[in-house]
N, C-alpha and C positions, 0 to 999 in steps of 0.2 A: 421538503427534502429534495435536493437534486441528486442525480445519479449518473453513473457512467452509462452511456446510452444503450449499450448492448449488454449491460451487466445482468439485468433481470431476465432477458432472453437467454443469456448464457446459463443462469441458474436453472431456468425451466428446462432447457435442453439437457443440462447435466442430470437433473432428477429423472427425466424421461429415459435417457440413455442408461442411467444406473438401474432403472427398473426393467428395461426391455432387453439390454444386452447381456446382463449377468444371469446365468442359469442358476438360480438359488431359490430356496424356499422363503416364504414370508417371514418365518422365524429368523432366517439368516439375515434378511434385509433389515428387520427390526433390530437385531443385535448390532449390525454395522452402524445403523443410524444412532443408536443410543449408547454405544460403547466408545464413541469418539472423544475428542478432547476440545474443550473450550479454552480460548486463550485471549489475552489482552495485552495491550502495550500503550502506556500513557507517557507523554512528554510535555512538560511545562517549560516554556522557554521565553526569556526576555532578550530582545534584540534592539540594538541602537545603531543608527546610521548618521554620520556627520560628514557632509560633503562641502568642499570649498567652492560653493556657488550660491546662487540666489535661493536655492531650496532650503527650507528650515530643517533642523534635525528631526529625524524620525525615531519613534520608539513603539514597540509592540510587545505585549505580553499575551501569548497564545498557548492554548492547551490542545494538543492533538491526542485523540482517543481512538484506538483501533481495537475492535472486538471481533472475534472470529470463532468458527467451529469447524473442525475437521472430523469427518466420520471415520469409523473403523473401516477395515478392508473386507471385500468379498472377492476372492479370486484375483487379487491384485488391483481391483477398482476401489477408489475412494472419492470423496467429494469435499470441497472446502467452500465456505461462504464467509465473507469478511466485510465489515462496515468500518468506515473511517469518518471521523468528525473533527473539525478544527474550529475553535471558538476563541475570540478575544476575551480576556479576563480583566475584571475590575475596571473596565472602561479605558484600558491602556491600548489605544488603537490610533495613535497619532502618526499615521503613515499612509502613503499612496500605494495602490496596486498597479501592476503593469498591464498595459494594453487591454485585452478583452476581459480581464478579471476585475476591471474597475466597477465600482458599485457606488450608488449615491450615499450609502451608509458609511463608506470609507473615504469619500472624496473630500479630502482636506487640502485646501489650496496651498501650493508651494511647499509640500512635504516630500522628502525622499522616499524611495520605494522600499518596501519590505514585501517579499513575494509570498505572503501567506494569507489567502482569502478565507473568509468564513465559509465553510461548506460541509455538507453531509453527503457521503457517497457510498454506494456499493463498490467497495474497493476491489475485491476479488470474488469470483464465483465461477468455479471450474470443476469439471470432472477429470479425474486423473487415473491413469493406469501405470503400474510399475511392476517390472520383473527384474531379474538379475541382469539382463542385457538390454532391455528396452523400456522406454518411458514415453508417455504421451499425456498432454493436457489440452483441454478445449474449454474456452471461456475467458473471462477477464482474469488476468494473472500478472504477476511480477515476472519480468524477463531480464536477466543479467548475463553478460558474456564477458569473459576475460576480466580485465580491470575496470570495466564500465566506461572505457573511453569512447565506445561506439554505441553500446546498448546498456542502459542502467535504470535503476528505480528512482534516482534523485531523492533518496531517503533523507537527505538533509533538510529539505523543505517539509512543512507540516502536511501538505497534500501530496502524497507520494505518486510517482508516475507508474502506471500499469498499462497493459495492452489487452485489447480484445483480439485473441489469437488462437491458432492451433500450433502446438509445438511438439516436436518429436526428438527423442534423444536415444542414441544407439551406443552402447558400450560393450563391444564384443569381448574385451579383456580389460585388465587394469591399466593398460597403457594407452588405449585408443578410445576417443570419445568424439561422436559426430552429432551436431545439433542442427536442427532446421526449425524455422518458425515462419508462419504466414500471418501477418498482422492486418486486421481490417479497421482498427481504430487505435489511435494514440491518445490515451487518457492522461493528459498532461497535468502539470502542477498548479494550474491556475483555475481550477474548478471546471465543471462540465462544459461551460460556455466556450472554453478554449480548446476542447478536444478536436482532433483532426481525423477525418476519414482517410483511410490509406489502403494501399495494396503493396505492403512491404514484404520482401522475402529475405530471410537471414540464413546464411550458411556459415558454420564454424566447425572445423575439424582439427583435433589436436592429438599429438603423440608424445608420450613421456619418454625421454631418453635419459641415460645416466647423467647427463650434464644439465638437463632442464626440459621444459615443455616447449615443443615446436607447434605452432598453430598457423593454419591457413584459413582465410575467411573471405566471404563475399557478402556485402550488404547492399541490397538493391531496393531503394526507398522510392515510393511514388505516392504523392498526395492524391486523394480521390474526392476532392471538394470543389471541383470545377476550375481549379487553378493548376496549370501544367507546371509541375516541378518534380523532376526525377533526379535522384542523387545515387550514383552507383560507385561503390568503393570496393576495391580488391586489395588484399594485403597479406603479409606474413609477419609473424611475431615469434621471438625466441626469448624465454625468460627462465632463469635458474639460479642456483647457488651451489658453491662448492665449499666443503668444510676443509680448511687448511689447519696447520698445526695450532695457531693461536687465534684464528679468526675465521669467520664465514665470508666468502667472497660472493657478492651479489651482482647480477648483470641482466640487462634487458636490451634487446635490439629489435627494432620494428620498422617496417616500411609499407606504405600503401599508396595507391594511385586512385584518383577520384575524377569522375565525369559528372558534370551537372548540366541538365537540360531544362530550359524553361521557354516561355514564349519568345524570348529575345535571342535564343540560340544555345550554343554549347560552350562550356568552359572546362578546362582541365587543370588539375593541380595535384600535389602529392603531400605525403606526411612522412616525417622521419622522427625516430626516437632512439637515443642512445643514453643508457643510464648505467652507472657503475656505483657499487657501494661495498661497504664492509661492516660487519658486526663484530665488535670487540668488547669483551667484559660487559655485555648487556647494553652497549650503546651502538646504535646504527647510524652510519653517516652515508649519504648518497649525493652524487653529483650527476646532473642530467642535462641533456639538451633535447628539447622537443621543438619541432618545426612544423607548423601548419602553413603550407605553402600558398602562393598567390598566383592567379592567372592575370598577368599584366597589371597588377595593382587594382583590379576591379572586383575580384572574387577571391575570398579566402576559404581554405579547406573547411568543410562543415561536418559537424557531428550532431545532428538534431535530436537523436535519441539518447544521448550520453548523460551520465551523471556529471554535468559540467562543473559543478561546485568543487569537485575533487581535483580539478586540474587548473593550472595557470592562476593560482592565487585565490584565496577564500573571499576576497572582496567582490568577486564575480564581475570583474571588468571585461572579461573576454569570453562570456558564455556564447556569444556569437563572434566568430573570427572576423576581424576587420578586412576590408577589401585588399589591403596591402599585405595580408598574411600576418603570422605571428611566430617569432622565434623566442623561446623561453629557455634561458640558461638558469638553472636552479641548483641550490644546495640545501640539504636538510639534515638535521641531527635529531635523533629521538632516543628515548630510553624509558626506564621505570623509576619512579620516585614516590615513596610513601604509599606504596600499593597501587599507584595510578600510573598513567602514561603521559609523558610530556613530549612535545615536538616543537622545534624551531626551524623555520624555513625562510629562505630568501630567494626572490625571483628577479631576474633582470630581463625586461621585455624589449624587443625591437621588431621592426617590420621585416618580413621575409623578402619583400620587394619594395624597399624604401625609396624615398625621393628626397629632394632638398628640404621640402616642407615637413615631411612625415617620415621619420626613421626611428627616433627614440620613443618607445611606447611606455616608458616609465619603469618603476620597480615596486616591489612589495615585500613586506615582512609579515610573517604569519606565526602566531604563538598559540599553543594548545596545552591544556592540562585536563585530563578526564580520568574518572575513577569509578569502579564498580564497588558496591557495598553488598556483600553477600551474593546470592544468585539472582536477585530480582530487582536491585536498585542501582542507580547510577547518577552521576552528576558531572558537570564539566564547565569550563570557561574557555572561550576562544576569542582571539583578537586578530584583526587584519588591518594593516596600515599600508595603503597604496599611495605612492608619490607619482604624480603625472609627469609625462615627458614632453614632447613637442606640443605646443599649443594647438597646432593644426590637427592633431590626432583627436581632439574633442573630448579628452578625459580631464578629470579634476582630481585633486587630492581627496582621498576618501578613507575614513576610519569606520570600521564596524566592530561591534562586540556582541557576544552571545554568552548568556549564563543559563544553564538548564539543569533540571532534575528529571529523572525518568524512573518508571516502574514497569515490570513485566510479570505476568502470571500465566 
């Protein structure tokens, strides 16, 4: 079994703190440990990838199993431990893994990538304190901020992203929320071999107004693995909705600036987002413009802790922003059908700082239908069709499809 490197240490520290910090009798401690809740989450998914290049089509059938236990509380303290396992099923593993996740068992020549390695990990292990106005966690944990654009759990992949971190949350009233996190390891989606030591500091403060939520943030990322790479991002976001006579008006506006420093020097770029939408008779339509800027065509705005699959098309062409940057003009329509949710989206991609050779970065159509069955079961199908732009951009036409079923308890 592999594990997130600081997970067992986090669990041990959590248990020690639980016993030494809380002034409680042994009976109280026993009650907290035995009156908790066990939970589980299973997802069986079939994925296919078809690319217009020399790589053969890929297919994978994987089962992700997540099992956990949350203790009861003593004076606001509780603890959680959670394991996660991902396995291929029925020998359907005709795919390649990216970079450090490659393994001889998976290495099939000339196959496209599906980023779901077989792995068993201690996914979360943390001590938690919670009161009406203050919360704190220490250990391996999920961290998500705002819409996951900068910090997320990448829950779409079978090996979820977590962090070894200390997090603090302050909510003095129902309008104000302040979050801080210090991350010592990024437990990424490619199994433990790809985890990254870090000294990341995250600040996020929000205020709810009558028109929406205003947020200021600063994310200061620093790898701690012998490679100099610092990425500092500062920004502001405003998102809300207004109920009008016949519709709900939706709007989001965001701007951020970013400095990146490595052994070669410093680069600067910025991020812009404008999204408008309306919900009428249960149907939601959105039109948006997202720009991940470029510094001279050599560096594109970076969000290494994000749930990248959620943005810029589900075919995952732009999980890493190209050096020329990325402008994404998109439209989406979604609603309910037969007790489930449907969504149709279109993206038009171009370079933020293009050239004669690289300007058109392609387009994509995304389609989704997902449905829950009762409280515990779900199923869905999703399809992404990417059409490449300029040949010099290095992209190829790509089709991806997913079919899944899930169960929670």
